[in-house]
N, C-alpha and C positions, 0 to 999 in steps of 0.2 A: 504493500500499500504505499503511495506517496506521501509526501509530508502533507500535501492538500489534500483533502478528504471529499470524495464526491458526495454531492447529495443523497444518493441512496447509502452510501457508506454511512454518511451524518443521521440519515434515517433510523438505520439498523442498529446505530450505535445508542441514539435516544430511546429506540423500542427494548432494548435490552436494559436499558437503565429504569424504564418505567416499569418492567417486570420485575428487576430485583428491590428497587426501593422499600415496596412494602413488606418485602421479607428482613428490611433493617441493615440493608447495604446503604451506607451514605452514597448519594447523589453523584458525585465526583467519582468513587471507587468504582461504581457501577458503569458510569460513561468509560470510565477506561477499562473495564473489562469487556465490554462492547467492542471497543476498537481493538483489543489486544489479538479478540477472536478473528478479526480480519486481518491481522498483520503475517505475512508469510515468515517473517524471522523475528528475533527480538530487537526492542527498539530501544533509543535512548530518552532519558528524560526529557532532552531538548525538544526531538521527534514529538515525544507527548503533547508538550505544551504548545507547540505550534500546531499541531492538528487539532488539540482540543481546546484551546484558547484558554488555558488554565495557567496558574502562577507552578513556577518549578516543585515550591515547597508543596504546594497541593497534589500535585502529579507524584511527590516522593512518597508523602503521607497514604496517598490512595495505592498506590503500587505496594507499600509494606504493609496494608490492611489484604490487599488481596492476596499478599504471600502468605499472611498468618490465615487466611480461610483457605489455602491451599489452591487459590484459582489461578495464581500468577507465580511465576519463576524467577527469579535473579540469574543473570547470565553475567560474566565477566568478560571484558573486552580486553584480548592480548595488549600488552604494552603500556594499558592504562589502568587508571582507579575507577574507571565509568562503569557504571553499572547499565546492564541493558537487560528489558523485561519482555516476556512472554507469556501466553496464556499458558497455564500448565495443561500437563496433557496425561496425569496420573489420577484418572478418575475414582480409581479405587483409593487413594489416600483420601479424598475428601468423605466418601464414604465410611472408612474406616474413622475416621475425625468425627463423625455424625454418630457412628453407632458407640463409641466412647462415650459421647454424649448422654445417648438414649441410656446405656447402662446406668451412668452415674444418676440421672435424673430417676430413673428407677430405683435404684438404691436410697436416695434420699427420700424417695414418695415413700417406699417400705419403711423408713425410718419413723416417719414421719405419721403414718397410720398405727404404730407402736405407740406414739406418744399422745394420739390426738384424744381430745375429751371426751368425742361423743363414738357413737358407734357409725354414725353416719357419715361422719368427715372421715372415719378409720375405713370404711368400705369403698369412699369413693378415691381414697388416695391409693390402695390396692387395686381398685380398677384403672386407675390410672397408669400406675406402674407395669400392670399386666399389658395394657394398651401400648406402652411404650417398647416392653421387652417382644411384644407381637410385631411392633413394626422395624424393631430392629433385626429381629429373623427374617421378615421378608425382605427386607435390605440385602441381609448378608445373601438369602436365597438368588434374588435378583443378580446382586453383582457373580455369583459363581456360575449362574446362566449367561451372562454376557461375558464373561471371560472365557467360557467354553466354547461360545459362539467365536470368538474371536480366534482362537485356538485354530478351528476348523476353517478358518478363512484362509 
């Protein structure tokens, strides 16, 4: 993708941002993710700032946030300290991270069920914990099916 984004690329980037912001992804990070999805190779913060019209500090903060979400990866440029960013292609890492969260949440909900003052609250917390465990299992199964399908290709 060139430094100047086309109208269709801008629309795609904004549409990705509109989808991600209700999930709690900050708007600049969501736009950056949409932009990185279209980039064929890692890009510098300078390229990001020029293409998205954001400050370098905003681009840096957004890129580091996407790294923490496992949605982006930092690359180094040989001979410089300059960081380059690309969309992450390890989808399984994203799911593993979400599964760890679901496990922790289920455990915390069960702990709450043990100390809840009412049977109704305790039952609700146990049900929520069961729901998160089932979702975690479903994601694990889906990831296994996806991985097997990729191996066959």
